[in-house]
N, C-alpha and C positions, 0 to 999 in steps of 0.2 A: 315412495308412496305416490298415489295419484293425487294431483292437485285438487283440493276441494272445489266443488261446483259452486260458482257464484250465481246467485239467483238474479242474473241480469235478464234483460228482455229475451236474449237468445236462449239463455238457460231455461227460462219459463216456457219458451216455445218448445224446447225439446221435451220438457216434462209434460206439457199439454198433449204432445204428440206421442207420448211413450207407448200408448196402446193403439196407435194408428201409424200408418206409413208416413214418414217424414218426407218433405219436399226438398229437392236440391235447392240450395240458396248460395249464390255467388258470394265471395268474400266481401266485396264492397257493400252488398246488401246486408250481410250479417253485421257489418259495422254500424249501419244505420239503426239496427235494433239495439246494439250495444250502447249506442249514444242516446237511445230513447227518443229519437226523432220519429220513429214508427213503432207501433205497438202490436203485440201478438194477437190482440183481439180485433185487428183490422182497422183500428182507428189511428189517426195521426197521434204520434207520441206526445208526451207532456212537454218535450223539448223540440217539437216540430217547428220549423220556420220555413219561410220562403221569401225571396227578394222580390222587389217590385220597382216600378218606375212611373214617372209622370212625363208624358211626351206631348210637346207642343210643336206640331208639324205644319209647315206651310210649303205647298208646292205649286209650281206653275207648270201646267201641262198643255202643250201645243201639239195635238195629235198630227196635224197635217205636216209638221216639220219633224215629227218623231223626237221631240226634245222634252226633257223634264229637268227642271231646276228645283232644288229644295233647300230649306233651312229648318233646323229643328233645335229645340232646347230639351235636353233630357235631364231630369233629376232622378238619379239611380240610388235606391235606398238599400243598404246592406243590413238585412235583418239577421244575418247568419252570425255565429259566434266566431267566425274566422276573420283575420285581417287580410284584405285583398290588396296585393301589390300591383296587380294589373287587371284590366278588363278584357274580356273577349267580345268583339263585335261581330255580329252576323251581317254579312254583305251578300245576300242571296243573289242579287242581280249579277254578281260577278260570275255566275255560272255561264254567262255569255262570252266571257273573255277567252280569247285564243289561248290554248295551253292549259286551261283549268281542267282538273279531273272531272270526268262525267261518265255516266254509264253508256250512253249511246253516242253515235256520230253526230256532228254538228255541221249543218250546211251553212252556206254563206249568209243566208237570210237570218240565221240564228245568232251569228256572232256579232258582238259589239265591243267597244273598248271597256265596257263595264262601268262601275261607279268611279267617278273622279272627285276627289275631295278638293274643295276650294278653301275650306277653313275647317280646322279641328282644334278646339280649345277645351282644356280640362280645368275647371275652376278658374277660368280666365287666362290660363297659361296656354299659349299657342303650341301645338304639337305638329310634327311632321309624321303623318300616319300613312303608310303605304296602303294600297288597295290591290292586292294581288290574287286573293282567293275568296272563298265564301266564309272564312274565319280570319279575323285579324286581331292580333294582340295589340293592346294600347297600354304601355307602361304608365304607372302613376308616380309622379314625383313625390307625392305624399300618400302613403298607404291609406286605403279606405278602411277605417276601423269598424268594428262591430257596432251596429245601430247608428251609423253615421251615413251621410249621403255625399254624392259627388255630382257636380253639374257639368254637362257636356254641351258645347255649342258647335254645331256642325253645319256647314254649307256643302252641298254636293250637286252634281249633275250627272246625267247619263243619257245615252241614246236609247230610245225605246226599241226593243227588238222587233223586226218585221214579222218573225214567226217564232212562237215560243210554246204555245199551248196554255200554260197556266197564267201567263202574263205576257203583255206585249200588244202589238197591233192586231186588231180583229179585221178591220178594213182600212181604207186610206184615211178615214176621218173618225175612226172609232178605236179606242184602246181600253185594255183592262190592266190596271196597275195593282199588282200584288207583290209583297216583299220589296217594295220600292224604296224603303227608308232604312238607313243604318240603325241597328238596334243592339242593345246589350243582350248577349245570350244568357240562357238560364245557368245560374250557379245553384246547384242543389245539394241536398244532404247526403246523397249516396254516390255521386259521380263527380262532384265539383263542377267545373266549367263544361258546358256542352260544346265539345269541339268537333263533333262529327261533321265531316264535310257534306255540303249539299250536292248531291250528284244528279239532280233533276229526275229522281225516281222515288226515293224515300220522301217522307213528308216532314212535319215540323214539330218543334217543341218551344213553347214561348211562356214567358211570365204573364201574370195578370197585371195589366197596367191601366192607367187613366190616360185618355187621349183627347186632345183637341186637334182637329184636322181642318186646315183651311186649304181649299183647292181653287186655284185661279185658272180659269179657262176663257177662251174667246167668247164673245157674245154669240148667241144661237147654239151654243154647246150646252147640253144638259149634263149634270154630274150626279151620279149615284154613288153612295159610299156607306161603309159601316157607320152606325151611330144615328143620332137624331139631328136632322137639319135644323139649324138655329135661325136661319135668316131667309126663309122661303119668300117673304114679302119683298126682300131686297133683290133677289136674283131672278124671280119669276114675275111675269106680267100679272096684274091682279086677277084675271079670270083663271089663270092656271094655278096660282097659289090657292085660290078658292076651291078649285076642283081637288087639289091635293088634300086640302083640309077636310073636304067632304068625304074623301075616301077613308079617312081614319075611323069613321063610324058607319061605313056602308058595307053590307054583305054583298051587294051587287058590284060588279066591276065598273069603276069610274075610268073613262078614257081621259087621263090627265092631259095628254098631248098626242095628237094624231100625226101621221106622216105628213099630211097636207099642211097642218098648222106649223110644223117644224120647218117645212120647205118655204113657207110664207114668212118665216122669221117673226112669228107672233108670240113665241113662248117665253123667251128669257128677256131680262132687262137689256136695253139696247146701249149699254156702255161697251166700250171696246173690249174690256175684260170684266168678268164677274167673279167674285170670290165667294165660294160656297163654304159655309162653316158647319162642321159636324162635331158632336161630342159623344164619347162613349167611355164609360168607367168600368173598371174591374173586368177587363176583357183582354183577350190574348193577342189580338191583331186587328188591323184595319185594312180594307181594300177599297179600290175606287174604279168606277167605270165612267167613261167620257164618250159622248157621241153627239153629232149634230143632226142625226136622222133616225135614231132609234125611237120607236113608239114607246109611250109610257102609259102603262095601265096600273091600277091600284084598287085595293079593297081592304077589308079587315075582318077579323074573326075574334070571337071571345075565346081566350085561351085559359082563363082562370075563373071558374064559376064562383069561387068564394068572394072575389073582389070585382067581378065583371070586367076585368082588364081585357082590353083588346090589343091585338098585335096587327100591325100593318103588313100586308102582303103586296109587293110591287113587282113589276116586270119591265124590262127594257130590252127591245128586240127589233129586228128587221120586220117591217110590215108584211113581207112576203112569207114569213115563217109561220105557217098555220098552227104548229104545235104550241108556239109561244103565245098565241092568242088565247090559249086555254091555261096558261101558266099561273095566272092569278087565282083562278078558282081551284085548280089542282093544288096550288100552294096553300090556299085556305083549308082545303081538306087535310093536307099534311099537318099543318099546325094544330088543327082541331083534333085530329085523330091521335097524333103523338102526345098531345097534352092530356087527353082523356082516356087513352087505352094503354099503349106501350110506348115509352116507359111509364106513361101516366103521370108525368111531372109537367106542370104548366110551362109552356114555352117561355124561357126566361128573359127574352129580349123584346124591345119595342117594335122590331121590324124585321122583315126578311125581303130581300130583293133577288129575283132570278134574272141574271144578265146573260144574254146570248153571246157565247164565245166558243172556245174549242176544248175546254179542259175537263168538263164533268168533275168539278172540283169545288170543295167547300171552303168557306171563310166565315168568320163571325158575321152574322146577319146578311150574308150574301152567298150566292152560288153562281158559278161561271159554267154554264151548261151549253152543250152543243145542240144544234138543230138536227132533228130527224124527221122523216116523213111519216113515222109511226107515232101518232099522238099518245098512244098508251105507253110505248116504250119511253118516250120523253118524260111522261109522268113518273114512270118507274125510276128513271135516273134522278129526277128532281126529288122524289121521295127519299132516295138514298142520301143525297147530299144534304137535304134539310135535316135528316135524322142525325147527321153529324153534329148538330147543335149541342147534343148532350155529351157525346164523345167525339172530339176532344175539347169542346169549348166550355160546356157547363162544368166539366172536370178537365183539368189541365194535363191531358195524356201526353206522354213522351212518344209521339208517333215515330220519330226517327229511330227509336230503339225497340219499341213494343207496339208496332202498328196494329196487331190483333186486338189491342185494348180499345181501339176505336172503330177500325174497319169491320171487325167481327160483329160488333154491336149494330153498326149501320146496316150490315148485310142481314142480320136477324130482323131488325125492324122493317126492312124493305119487304121481307116475305110476310110479316104479320100485317102490315098495312095493305100490301098487295092482295092478301086474301080477302080483306074487306072490300076492295075495289073491284076485283075481277073474279072472285070465287077461289075456293081452295084448289081445285084441279089445275086451273090455268096458272095460278101463282106458284104452286109447287112444281109444275112442269118447267116454268121459266127458271126457278131457283135451281132445280136439278141440272138443267142443261147449261146454265150460265155460271153456277157456283160450284157444282160438285162433279159433274161428268168428266171434265177435263183432267181433274186430279185423280179420281178413282180409277180411271182407265189409262193413265199415263204412267208407265213404269219407268221411273227415273229417280235416282238417288235424291236429288234436290227436292222432289215432291214430298218425300216422307221425312224430311228433317223435323225434329221436334218443334212444336209451335213456339216454345219459349226461346228458341234461337233468336238472338237479337236481329231485328230487321236489317240493320246495317251490315250484317254478315251474310245476308241472303242474296242470291241472284235468281236462279231459275225457280226457286220455290217461294219467292216473295208473295205472289198473288194468292196462292192456295193457303199459305201459312197465315196470311193477314186477313183474308176474307172467308173462304168457304169452311176451312177446318175449324177455326175458332167459333164461327157461327153455329156449326153443327154441335160443338160442345155446349154452347149456351142452350140450344134446343134440347139436347140430351138432359141437361140439368133441369130445365123447365119441365120435361116429361117426368123426371124422377121426383121432383119436389111438388109438382102440381102448381097450377097458376097462382093460387093465393099465397103460398109460402115463397114461391119463386119471386113474385113481385115484392113481397115484404123484404126478402133478402137483397134484391136489386136496389130497392129504395134505401135500405140501410147502408149499402155500399155508396150509393150516390150522395146521400145526405152527409156521410162522413167526409167525403172527398170533393164535394162541390167547392169550386174555387181554389182547389189545391192540386198537388201533383201525385196521384196514385201510381204505384207500380204493381206488377202482377201479384206479388205476395200480399198486397193490401186487399186485392180482390178476393184471393183465396181465403185469407183470414177473416174478412168481413162476412163472406158467405157462411163459413163455419160458425162464426160468432152469432150471427142473427138467427140462423136455423137451430143453433144449439147442438149441432152434430158435426163431427169431423169428417169431411169429405175429401181428405187428402188422397185417398185411394183413387178417387175419381179424377181429381186434378192432376195427379201424377200420370195417370193413364192418358189423359187427353193432351197435356201440355209438355210432358217431359220424356215422351217416348217417340220412336219412329214408327208407330203403329199406323194401320189403315183399317178400312172396313171390309171384312170378309168373313161371313159366317157360313157354316156348312152343316147339313144334317148328317150325323154319323150313322145313326140308325133309328128306327122306330120299332119298339117291341111291345108285345102284349103283356099286360101286368094286371094285378088284382085291381079291379075297379076301373079299368080302362087301358090306356097306353102310356108309354114313356118315350119321349122324344129326346135323344141325345144330340146335343149341339156343340160343335167345336168352334171356338173363336180363332180362326186362322190368322186374321189380320191384327187382332189385338184390341182395337178400340171397343170400349164398353158402350154399346149403342142400344137404344130401344128398338123393339121389333114386334111384329105381329106373327103369331103362329096361326095360319089359316088352315082349317081342317075341313076336308070334304068327306062326308060319310057315304057308305055304299048306297044308301037310299036317296042320295042327291042333296041332302041337307048340308048346310055349311055352318061353321062356327069360327069366330076369331078370338084368340086369346092374346091380349096385349101384355107385353113384358117390358117393364121399365129398366133402365140401366142398373137399378138396385139388385137385379138378379145376378149380377157379375161381382158383387162386392167380395164374396168369400173365395171365388175362383174365377179369374178373368180369362181362363183358357177353355174351360169346358163346363157346361151345366146340363141339367135335364129339366124338361118341362112335362108335367103330368097332364094328360087329357082324361078327364073323368067322364066316362060314358059307358053305356051298355051296347052301343051300336058298333058296327064294324067300320073301321076307318079305311077309306079308299086312297086318300092322298093327304100329304102335309106339305105346306109351303111356308117358307120364311119370307116375310115382306118387311123391308125396312123403311119404305116410303122415301122421304128425302134422304135417308141414310143409305145411299146407293151402295150396292154390294159389288166388290171387284170381280166376283165369279158367280154369276147367277146360276150356272149349270148345276151346282151342288146344293141349291136351296130348296129343292123339291124331292120328296120321297113318294113313290107310288107303290102300292102293294102289288 
């Protein structure tokens, strides 16, 4: 006989989906539902857990000599039900070591010896820990039991890379420090230790930790970092500490420090070394920028109407970079708009800093953006990076494995905020050319891999699978649900997983749960197939009460589109079709045109849902 069905979480999932299409679920993900760490209604399960840490980091950064020395104390807390016999450390800076696996070539200016440990102690016991790659096992003499903690004391140093992009030297006396400290990698409920190597292409997956960060730099160097500066009056001259304080309540840009004032050595305290102290709690990472000549602007904006809470918007940049002179006000607009429109969740942090670098990359409370001569495009990039505040930082997305869960949303928000800034036509044209055109007209196997494909397994299709395709799926869902229900579903998902680690099935299940309808047919179509966008008009026939347009879905994706009708008398009509029209048959549908007039032509227009073959989208009598 067949073994009786146990009404476990997975069993319930199958029952709930009995009348709808089930979604593929890997076996490790199935186990998470069986263990009840995740729930079929899209919520964290009753046995959900995640580990955390407390980091006390002190570094000394001397940009002109490209040296960084650090010491840290980590208290790592095992909230899991598992006994951990070893820890996995993330040593991201080792991407610069010769011989380490990476996706691209590495020039001489990229390579360094990587992280060197001067001390590594576990609960006071000295350990000899090698530093050979971006992942490093650390055996524990005494296993870390469930709900217990372990203390690590680490001293390390490394040479700051001359050229890296995301981190390293920006110029001879300016550096951006990201991933600069050894950290305990994520141990989660579905995959255990995150051991994916950092290949300098995929992004990151971190626990939510509490940080105290102390950065020592020479006098006349200003330090910007994630968190709240605790000792402005100690490291800044009184006038500049006063300006910074004034910026926290100012809508107008306050010039905290000008290029001339920095050159005259008026800004920082005149000790040989100044130690800048920052704190940030329940956050996934910290980053640092250091320079002796970057201009410092700041202002603030109300991000929460209920509490009147303001967030500081700061910028650090070369005085010659015209676009960055607009960064503070552009950033104020981003924080304001994202807080009040899409996603419509108040910006959760006290500050955001835009630092001029090379990466166009997001970090908690900081973005490292490159200079361009196009002020509008610079704003576009900054909007995208600031939008990442919500995905992956408000929610702890596993970017290394499921990049579409954050990049797809940032790409969606960039179009929405861009529409408010430059208008629908310009914003959509940029979106189509920048996010869609290359994929839809690039015939290559990698481009059509399913979006659910782990990011770590992608090469050629990484960009389209992480940015454009998932963004289009979010817009298609928005079109189908309508703005009100879509926002309700999005907020439901975000509320459930704020400060936690969602996976794709949590998103799918949350949307189904909040809307009260099973959309697995839609999610399966967009995330689990190798479809693309290609509609065609098969024929248009006269029928009782008007005409019938037969439409074939050649590419397979269930997209919204307009049926644009031109009548013989010159009049026009547009009939909008949401993705819901494809629910019963995803390959072919008919659209009725109710009219007594003669139809001259019919055209299918997908807007941002660009069609792979435009030639068969128009019928003419």
